[in-house]
C-alpha positions as a Markdown table, in Angstrom:
| # | Residue | x | y | z |
|---|---|---|---|---|
| 1 | Met | 168.4 | 4.5 | 83.4 |
| 2 | Ser | 169.1 | 2.9 | 80.0 |
| 3 | Met | 171.4 | 4.4 | 77.3 |
| 4 | Ala | 168.3 | 5.3 | 75.2 |
| 5 | Glu | 166.8 | 7.3 | 78.1 |
| 6 | Lys | 170.0 | 9.3 | 78.5 |
| 7 | Lys | 170.1 | 10.3 | 74.9 |
| 8 | Thr | 166.5 | 11.6 | 74.8 |
| 9 | Pro | 166.5 | 15.3 | 75.8 |
| 10 | Asn | 164.2 | 16.3 | 78.6 |
| 11 | Pro | 161.1 | 18.3 | 77.3 |
| 12 | Ile | 161.9 | 21.3 | 79.5 |
| 13 | Asp | 165.5 | 21.4 | 78.3 |
| 14 | Ile | 164.1 | 21.4 | 74.7 |
| 15 | His | 161.7 | 24.2 | 75.6 |
| 16 | Val | 164.3 | 26.3 | 77.3 |
| 17 | Gly | 166.7 | 25.8 | 74.4 |
| 18 | Ser | 164.1 | 26.9 | 71.9 |
| 19 | Arg | 163.5 | 30.1 | 73.9 |
| 20 | Val | 167.3 | 30.7 | 73.9 |
| 21 | Arg | 167.2 | 30.4 | 70.1 |
| 22 | Leu | 164.1 | 32.6 | 69.8 |
| 23 | Arg | 165.6 | 35.4 | 71.9 |
| 24 | Arg | 169.0 | 35.1 | 70.2 |
| 25 | Thr | 167.5 | 35.3 | 66.7 |
| 26 | Met | 165.2 | 38.2 | 67.8 |
| 27 | Gln | 168.4 | 40.1 | 68.9 |
| 28 | Gly | 170.0 | 39.3 | 65.5 |
| 29 | Met | 172.8 | 37.5 | 67.3 |
| 30 | Ser | 174.7 | 34.5 | 65.8 |
| 31 | Gln | 175.4 | 31.4 | 67.8 |
| 32 | Glu | 179.1 | 32.3 | 67.5 |
| 33 | Lys | 178.6 | 35.8 | 69.0 |
| 34 | Leu | 176.6 | 34.4 | 71.9 |
| 35 | Gly | 179.2 | 31.7 | 72.5 |
| 36 | Asp | 181.9 | 34.4 | 72.5 |
| 37 | Ala | 180.0 | 36.4 | 75.1 |
| 38 | Leu | 179.8 | 33.3 | 77.3 |
| 39 | Gly | 183.3 | 32.0 | 76.6 |
| 40 | Ile | 182.1 | 28.8 | 74.9 |
| 41 | Thr | 181.9 | 27.5 | 71.4 |
| 42 | Phe | 179.0 | 28.0 | 69.0 |
| 43 | Gln | 178.7 | 24.1 | 69.0 |
| 44 | Gln | 177.8 | 24.3 | 72.7 |
| 45 | Ile | 175.2 | 26.9 | 72.0 |
| 46 | Gln | 173.7 | 24.6 | 69.4 |
| 47 | Lys | 173.5 | 21.8 | 72.0 |
| 48 | Tyr | 171.8 | 24.1 | 74.4 |
| 49 | Glu | 169.3 | 25.3 | 71.8 |
| 50 | Lys | 168.5 | 21.7 | 70.8 |
| 51 | Gly | 168.1 | 20.7 | 74.4 |
| 52 | Thr | 170.7 | 18.0 | 74.1 |
| 53 | Asn | 172.8 | 19.7 | 76.8 |
| 54 | Arg | 171.2 | 20.9 | 79.9 |
| 55 | Ile | 171.8 | 24.6 | 80.9 |
| 56 | Gly | 173.1 | 25.0 | 84.5 |
| 57 | Ala | 171.9 | 27.8 | 86.7 |
| 58 | Ser | 175.0 | 30.0 | 86.5 |
| 59 | Arg | 175.1 | 29.5 | 82.7 |
| 60 | Met | 171.4 | 30.4 | 82.5 |
| 61 | Gln | 172.1 | 33.6 | 84.3 |
| 62 | Gln | 174.9 | 34.4 | 81.9 |
| 63 | Ile | 172.7 | 33.7 | 78.9 |
| 64 | Ser | 169.9 | 35.9 | 80.3 |
| 65 | Ser | 172.3 | 38.7 | 80.8 |
| 66 | Ala | 173.9 | 38.3 | 77.3 |
| 67 | Leu | 170.4 | 38.3 | 75.7 |
| 68 | Asp | 169.0 | 41.0 | 78.0 |
| 69 | Val | 166.0 | 39.1 | 79.4 |
| 70 | Pro | 165.1 | 37.8 | 82.8 |
| 71 | Val | 165.8 | 34.1 | 83.4 |
| 72 | Ala | 162.0 | 33.6 | 83.6 |
| 73 | Phe | 161.8 | 34.4 | 79.9 |
| 74 | Phe | 163.2 | 31.0 | 79.1 |
| 75 | Phe | 160.4 | 29.2 | 80.9 |
| 76 | Glu | 157.5 | 31.3 | 79.6 |
| 77 | Asp | 154.9 | 29.5 | 77.6 |
| 78 | Ala | 156.1 | 26.1 | 78.7 |
| 79 | Pro | 153.1 | 23.9 | 78.3 |
| 80 | Ala | 151.8 | 22.5 | 81.6 |
| 81 | Asp | 152.6 | 18.9 | 80.5 |
| 82 | Val | 156.2 | 19.9 | 80.0 |
| 83 | Ile | 156.4 | 21.6 | 83.4 |
| 84 | Asn | 154.8 | 18.6 | 85.1 |
| 85 | Asn | 157.1 | 16.2 | 83.2 |
| 86 | Ala | 154.4 | 14.6 | 81.2 |
| 87 | Thr | 155.2 | 13.9 | 77.6 |
| 88 | Gly | 152.0 | 14.8 | 75.8 |
| 89 | Met | 153.0 | 15.7 | 72.3 |
| 90 | His | 150.2 | 18.1 | 71.2 |
| 91 | Glu | 151.2 | 21.1 | 73.4 |
| 92 | Thr | 154.9 | 20.5 | 72.9 |
| 93 | Ser | 154.6 | 20.4 | 69.1 |
| 94 | Ala | 152.4 | 23.5 | 69.1 |
| 95 | Thr | 155.0 | 25.4 | 71.1 |
| 96 | Thr | 157.8 | 24.1 | 68.9 |
| 97 | Tyr | 155.8 | 25.2 | 65.8 |
| 98 | Val | 155.4 | 28.7 | 67.1 |
| 99 | Val | 159.1 | 29.0 | 68.1 |
| 100 | Asp | 160.2 | 27.5 | 64.8 |
| 101 | Phe | 158.1 | 30.1 | 62.9 |
| 102 | Leu | 159.3 | 33.0 | 65.1 |
| 103 | Ser | 162.9 | 31.9 | 64.5 |
| 104 | Ser | 162.5 | 31.7 | 60.7 |
| 105 | Pro | 163.7 | 34.6 | 58.6 |
| 106 | Glu | 160.1 | 35.5 | 57.7 |
| 107 | Gly | 158.9 | 35.2 | 61.3 |
| 108 | Ile | 161.7 | 37.5 | 62.6 |
| 109 | Gln | 161.0 | 40.1 | 59.9 |
| 110 | Leu | 157.3 | 40.0 | 60.5 |
| 111 | Asn | 157.8 | 40.2 | 64.3 |
| 112 | Arg | 160.3 | 43.1 | 64.1 |
| 113 | Ala | 158.0 | 45.1 | 61.8 |
| 114 | Phe | 154.9 | 44.4 | 63.8 |
| 115 | Val | 156.3 | 45.5 | 67.2 |
| 116 | Arg | 157.4 | 48.8 | 65.6 |
| 117 | Ile | 153.7 | 49.6 | 65.0 |
| 118 | Thr | 152.6 | 51.4 | 68.2 |
| 119 | Ser | 148.9 | 52.0 | 67.4 |
| 120 | Pro | 146.6 | 49.2 | 68.6 |
| 121 | Ala | 144.1 | 50.0 | 65.9 |
| 122 | Ile | 146.7 | 49.6 | 63.2 |
| 123 | Arg | 147.9 | 46.3 | 64.7 |
| 124 | Arg | 144.3 | 45.0 | 64.7 |
| 125 | Arg | 144.0 | 46.1 | 61.0 |
| 126 | Val | 147.2 | 44.2 | 60.1 |
| 127 | Ile | 145.9 | 41.1 | 61.8 |
| 128 | Glu | 142.6 | 41.4 | 60.0 |
| 129 | Met | 144.5 | 41.8 | 56.7 |
| 130 | Val | 146.5 | 38.7 | 57.3 |
| 131 | Arg | 143.3 | 36.7 | 58.2 |
| 132 | Thr | 141.7 | 38.0 | 55.0 |
| 133 | Leu | 144.7 | 36.9 | 52.9 |
| 134 | Ala | 144.7 | 33.5 | 54.5 |
| 135 | Asp | 140.9 | 33.1 | 53.8 |
| 136 | Glu | 141.5 | 34.1 | 50.1 |
| 137 | Val | 144.0 | 31.3 | 49.7 |
| 138 | Gly | 141.5 | 28.8 | 51.1 |
| 139 | Val | 142.8 | 28.2 | 54.6 |
| 140 | Pro | 140.0 | 28.4 | 57.1 |
| 141 | Glu | 140.9 | 30.0 | 60.5 |
| 142 | Gly | 142.2 | 27.5 | 62.9 |
| 143 | Glu | 143.8 | 25.3 | 60.2 |
| 144 | Asn | 147.2 | 25.2 | 58.7 |
| 145 | Thr | 148.3 | 23.9 | 55.3 |
| 146 | Asp | 151.4 | 22.2 | 56.9 |
| 147 | Gly | 149.6 | 20.0 | 59.3 |
| 148 | Gln | 150.8 | 21.9 | 62.3 |
| 149 | Pro | 148.6 | 23.0 | 65.2 |
| 150 | Pro | 147.0 | 26.4 | 64.8 |
| 151 | Ile | 148.6 | 29.5 | 66.3 |
| 152 | Thr | 146.1 | 31.0 | 68.7 |
């Protein structure tokens, strides 16, 4: 294995790290607070979240406990090409796009507010309203203005 291969994060490590970041931000927890809970530095949390450092089994169990989710949460929605170790970029970038949005301040606020709505009928109306607003600004369904894959 060459030096360049060692420096490239494994796609599954990137996916798992992005799920750690997603859950941590959904919990309103800082990298520093998660690091304190695990007895490590926030810089180590950054490396886990970027996928540059692989998360071992015992550490994964600690993280799942600290973030109050099962270990399986970190592997959910992993594209088949990542699970099978293929490096197809389309599905990986689509997953990254969704996680990046959900980790953004707007995505977190939208997600937190939306999950507080308990009525399925009202949830459907909110989705329709957002689609209508997107149509009014000239973005056809299935397209994004930022060149990213659509959220389905």
